[in-house]
N, C-alpha and C positions, 0 to 999 in steps of 0.2 A: 093765550098761549102763556103755559108756566114759565117764570124766568129762566130756568135751567134749560128748558127746551128751546128757548130763543138763542142762548148762548150756543148750544151744540148745533142748532140750525144755522146760526151764523158762522160758526167754524166750517162746518160742511159745505157752506155755500163759497167760503174763502178757499177751500180745497178744489171746489169745481172749476172758480174762476182762474185758479194757477194752472189747472189742467186744459181750460179753453184756451188760456193764452198761449200754451206751449202747442197745442194742435193747431191754432191758427198760425203760430210762427212756423210751424213744418210745412203747412200749406203756402204760406207765403213763399217759402224759401224753394219749393218745388217749383211754383209758377214763375219766380224770378231766375232760377236756374235753367227752366225752359227757354224762356225769352232771351237770355242771354246767349244760350246755345245758337239761338235762332239768328241773332247778330253776326256770329262768325261762322255759321254753318250752311244757312238756308237763305241765301239772299234772293232768290226765286221766291220763296215763300213769302218774303216781306213784301215783295212787289204785288203779288197777286192778292194777299190777304190782308195786309195791313197798310197797302199805300206807298208808304216811305219809312226810312230808317228812324225819322223823327218820332213816329208813333211808337216804335219799340222802345226808344230811349225812354218817353214818357211812361209806358207800361213799366219798365223795368226798374226805373227810378222810383217811382211810386211803390211798387211792390218791396224795393228795397228799404223805403221809410216805414213800410208796414210791418216788416219782418223785425227791423231794429226796435219799432214802438213795442210790439208785443212780447220781444226778448227782454226788454226793459221792463215792460208791466210783470212779467212773471218772476223778474228777479226783487222788484219791489214787495210784490204779494209773497215771496218767500220769507222776507224779512219782517219782525215785528215791530213796523215803525209806525210813525204818525200817519202815513199814507195808508197802509193796511188796515188801521182802524177806521179812517174814513171810508175806505171801500166798502166795509161792512153796511153803509147806508145805501138806502136803494137809489137815491138822487145820482150818487156818483157812478153806479154802476149804469143806470139809464144814460148818462152824459158818457160815459165810455164806449157804450154800444152804438148811440148815435155817431160819435167820432169815426168808430171803426167802419160803420156804414158808409159814411161821408168819404172815407178816404178811398173807397172802392168806387164810389160814385165819381169822384176826382177824375178817375180814368177815363171814362166817357165823355166828362165835361172838356178835357183838355186834349183828347184825342180829336173829339168833334172840332174843336176850336182849330186844331192844326190841319186837318184833313178836310174840313167843311162837308163830312159825309156822314151817314148814319152807319155806315158799315159795322162799327163798334158793337153796335146794339143787335147784330147777328152773329156775334164771334162768341166763343166758348168763355170770355171775359164775363158775360152776363151770371155764369152760374157761380162766380165768387160770393154772390149775395146768400147763396143757399148754406153754405158752411156757417155764416155768421147767424143766420135764421134758426138752423138746426141746433147750433151748439149753444144757443141762448137758453134752451132747455134745462143746462146746468146751472141756470141762475135761479131755478126754483120759483120763479115768480111769472105768472099770467102777463102782468102788465109790460114787464121787460120783453118778451117775446113778441107781444103784440105791438109794441112800439118798434122793436127790430123789422117787422115785417112791413109797419106802416111807414118806417122812415126810407126802406129799401124802395117800396113801390111809388112812393111821393117823389125821391130824388130823381128816379129813373124816369118818371113822367115829367116832372117839371124840366129837367134838362132838355128832353126832347121838345117840348113846349117853348121853351125859352129859345133854343136856335131857329124857331121858325118866324120869329118875330125881330131878329137880328137882321140888318142890311147885309147882303153879300154872301147869305147861307140858303140861297134858294135852293141849291141843290139837295139842302135837307127836307124840302116840302113833302117829302113821302109822308110826313106825319099829318099834313093836312089831308093827303089822299087816305090814309088807312090810320085815321086815329084810333079805332077800336084794337086795332092790332098792339099798341103801345099800351092804351088804357087795359087791354087783356092782360099782358104780360105784368103790368103794375098790381092791377087786382091780385093776380096770382102770387105774388110776393105778399101781399097783405093776408091772403088766405093761409098761406105757408106760417106766417108769423102767428095766427089764430091757434091752427093746429099745434103748432109749437109749445103754444102757451097753455093750451090743454094739457099736452104731455108733462109739461113742467109742474104744472098744478097736481096732476096723479101722482107724479114722482114725489113732489112734496108732502102729499098726503101719506103716502106709503112711508117715507122717512120718519113722519111725526108719528104715525101709528107704530113704528117699530121702535121708537123712541118711549113711547109709551107702555108698551109690552115691556121691554127691558128695564124701564123704571119701576113698573108694579111687580116684576120678578124680584128686582133688587128689594124692593119694600118687604115682599113677603119672605124673602130669604133673612132680612133683617129682623123680622118679626119673630120668625121660627127658627131663627139660628141656622145652621147647615144641616139641620138633624130632621130634615122632612124630605120624602121622595119625590120624584120628578111628578109623579100621578098626582099627589096632593097639591103641587105648585099649579100644574095645569087646571085642578078642579077651582082652585083659587081665583085664578085668571078669569076662567069662565063667570064665575061669579062676581067678577070685577073687584076680587079683593076685599069684597064684605064681609067680616066675620064679626057676626054681632054676639054679645053676651047671651047665652041661653042655657038650660038645661037640656043635658044630652045624655043617652045611655051611652058608656064606655066603660071599658076594662082597664084597670090600673095595674101597673107593675112596678115594684122596687126590687131593685138587685143591690146586694151587699158583698163586697169582697172582706172575707173571714179574715181576721189578724192582719189587717192592714197598718194598725197604728205600730204594731211590734215589729213589722216587716220594715216600715219607713224609718224608723229610727236610726238605724245603722247605715242610711243610705243616704247619698247625697242628692241635692234637689235635682240636677238632671237626671240621676237615675230613677228618681220617682215619676218624673214626668214620660220618660220613657217607658217605664212600665205601664203607666196609665194608658198612653197611646197604643201601646201594643195590645193591652188586654181589652180595652174599650173599643177600639177600631173595628175588630171582626164583629162584635156584640152590635154595634152602631149600625154597620151594615145590613146585619140580619133582621133588626127591628124595622129599617128603611123599606127592605125587601118585603116584608110580611104587613106593609101599610100601617105602621105604627109612627109615633113621634118621640122625641127626646124632650122632656119638659125642663129637666134641670140635672145637673151633675152634683152629687153631695160629696166630692172629695174621693169616699172609697166605694163609691156606687152612684146611682142614677135613679130617677123616675122617669117611666116611660106610659104612655097612654095609647090606647087602640078604639078607634071609633070617632076621635075628635081631630081636626074639625070636621071631616065628613066619615060616614058610616060606609065600610065596605061591605056590609051586611052578615060579615061573620067575623065580628071583631073579637070576641071571647075566644075563638078556636085558635085566630091568627096569634092571639098572645100567648096562648098555652103552645102553640107550635114553636113560637118563637124561643120560649123559655126552655123546652126542650132541645131545639136546635143548637142554643147557647151552651147548654151543658155539654152537649154532645162535642161542639167546637173545642170548647175548652179543654176537656179530656185528650183530645187528639193533639193539641198543641203542648200539653204538657208531657205526653208520650213522645212527641217530636222534639222535645226539650227547647222550644221555643220560647217557652215562658216558665219561670220556676212552680213548682208545687203551689197550688192556689185552690182554694176552696170558697165557693160563692153560695149565697142564699138569695131564693126568689120568691116573692110573695104576690099572689095575683088576688084581686076582689072587683067585682064588677056591679056597676048600679048607676043611678041617676047624678050626675056631677054638673057644676056650673063652669063652662068655658067662655073664655071671652078674652080681649085685649086690656090688659092693665098698664097704665103709664100715661104720659103725655103725647101730644101730636109729634114732637120730634124724637122721643123713645117711647115705644111700646113694645110689651113681650106677650106672647100668647100664654096664658096661665088656666089651668083648672084648680077646682077646689072643691070641697064637699067631703061627706062621711066617708065615701068610698075611697079616697085618696089616703085618709088617715087610717082606716081599717085595712087597707092593701100594705103600708109601712108596718102596722101592728103584725100581721100575719107573717109578714118575712122576717120580723125578729123573732119569731115563734120558733124559725129554723133550728136556732140556737138550743132551744129547749128540747125537740125532737129528734135532734141530731139529723135533719132533713137537708135537702137542697132546694126543693120546688114545694111549696106549699099553695093550694088553692081554697077559696071560699066555697061553701055550696052554692052560691049565686053564679059561680063560674063552671061548676060542674054541670048544673043541671042544662046548662046551653050547649053541652058536648054531647058527642057519640061516645057514650061511656065504653062501648066496645073498641075503639079506637085508641083510647088512652088508659091504659091499667092504672089503676089507683087503689090507694089505702085509705080507709075513713078513719080519720083520729078521734073524732067526735066533736061534740059541743065544748068550746074551749071559752073561757070568760078572759076578753081581752079589756084592755085599759081605755077609758071613754067611751064605752058602750054597756048598756045596761043588759040587753039581751046577749048571750053566748053566741057565738059564731062557729057553725058547723066547718071542721078544717079537713081537707084530704091532703094526703100525700102522694104526689106523682113523681118524686125522685129524692 
């Protein structure tokens, strides 16, 4: 188990132990108040059910001790003390469980010692073992639940056996007549411990799986930033977050804000950031909605890709739809005076790129590279020359339904870094 998982799990166990101590204290208070009321209100019940008043005093006194102990344990676990740190160790939680069960068992021992009768084994006091067994599930350890059940069963059976061999307790010899009755109850406590342990183990595994999923989501978000859709995150989780460096077909988008440098010269840094957040905000949402990712921001623009790390099947069309939608949204925001008059340029090109993680184990970033990236950047820059806002390459156009997207062919254009001219088309 990874160390950070161990820490998170231990913290969860401590929270559970505080909850467990609280619940047991409440149960103890209820039992204490009930028997305290019996002392003052129901003397006939004492004679018929509990023999004499001393038995009630024994039960009430032990339950008061139990409540005080659980309340004190709750207080200690609330504080980040040395005792709290020790309680993270399983052995201390096992010893605590054995002590709690033994406190309940002491009720049977002292009542039988006082009354020389096994009537207490037929009373509802026997059921006090079950909250301890059930709440042992919160320890998230099969062994602790099993030990709780075994301790309850063993102490119950051994107390009954003990009083059959002590002189003067012949009235308890019902054990010799019906030993299977006591053994059956004891085995039922053990079985309950096994079932509680199974439940604890199941709960622990589910918590660990939840932690793994949460950590994997965090790792993916750190790798891609926050510029990925939930669909891509889920797809990455299904592939166990494995993103290998590989050649993939993708459509690359470059966007640039025109006249950004003159605009920021007269602005305060806070105003520049506000403007970037305002203008990039709706663009990012549109890109994510159309299954694209933001690879990097460039101050006055950004680079986005469609088709990596997973293809949606119509990546090129998604990129074109995104570009047109961004332009439409921009015009509307300018019209509504939400942002100042702003011009943009978008360039799209599609082809085989290399995509994968770049960096170390501590810090990785998903990166794309290849000629399509360079060409898309060059195409975006051509918007200045042709007075356009969206330019696409022939590789993009041939993957579109041309009837859905009106375009104007500019023709072959020589671009820097490429021997062959690129056929350029204007969408807006």
